[in-house]
N, C-alpha and C positions, 0 to 999 in steps of 0.2 A: 413384335408385340402382338399379344393375343387380344381380342375384343368380344365382349360380351355382347349377344344379339337379342335385342328387346323388341318384340313387335316388328321384326323385319329389319331393324337398323342396328348398325355398329356403333355401341355407346360406352363399352369399358374394356378393362384388359384383366387376364388372368392366365396363369401357365400351367395349373392344375386341371384335372377333371377326367372323366371317364372317356376313354379313347376307343372303347370297343367298336365305335362304327367305322374305325379306319379301314378295315378290310372291304366292308360294303361300299364305303365312298370310294376307295380305290378302285374296285371293280367297275362301279359306274362311270367314274372318270375315265377309265381304260376304255369303255365301250364308246364313251363320248368321243374321246380323241380318234377312234378308228373310224367312227361315222363322220366326224368332221374333215377328216383328211380324204375321205373317199366319197363325200357327197357332191352331188351336181346341185345346179340351181333349183331343182324340184323335188329333191330327194326327200323322201320320207322317213322320220325318225323310226328305226327299228323296234320291234318288240312292243309289249303293252306298257301303258303308263305306270303299271305298277313295278315295272323291271327299272325304272329310273328313280325310284324311292326307296328310303331306307328308314329305319326309327333308331333313335338314339336316346337311351332312356324313356322319357315321356314324350319326346319331340318326333316329329315326321319331317323328313326333308326330301325335297324334290328337286332333281335337276331338270330344267326345261331347255332341252338340248337345243332347240333353235336359236334361242337367247344365250347359252352357255352359262346359266346363272343359277344359282341354288335360292329354292324357296323354303320357307318353313311354315308348317301349318299352324293358323292360329285359331285354336279350338273354341275359344270365346265368341269369335266372330265367324267361326267356319269358312275361313278364307285363307288362301295361300298368299305369303308376303314375301316380297324380295328381301333376302338377306343381307345385300350388297356384296355379295362373295360370288364369284365367277368360277368355273370350273378351273381347278388346280392352283386357285389362289389361297388356300389354307385348308387345315383339318378342323373339323368341328368336334366339341365336347361338351359334355352336359355335366353340370354341378348342380345337383339338387334341382331346383326349379328354374335354373339358368343355362341358357346355351351360349357357347363361346366358340369364336372361330381362333384356333392355334395357328400361328404361322411358323 
């Protein structure tokens, strides 16, 4: 099932959408898996924060590596909100002004 992400929560379903972010999301998640496997108790996340972020349509998504979770930028409140999606748990798609998680 696919879920619409609204204000950082999973609320509805759809299978269509713009999957252009798949390549960027895949690259970020591959970097995350490499880091997660090799990290020690005090390992720092490699790279700049921007390297863990990508845009999909009008949305900005950010993988917070220590948490292993994707956050979406809420432009209205200028804050990052948890999407409820962990690394590797689904692909994102944008349809108009809606953000979805595709499984």
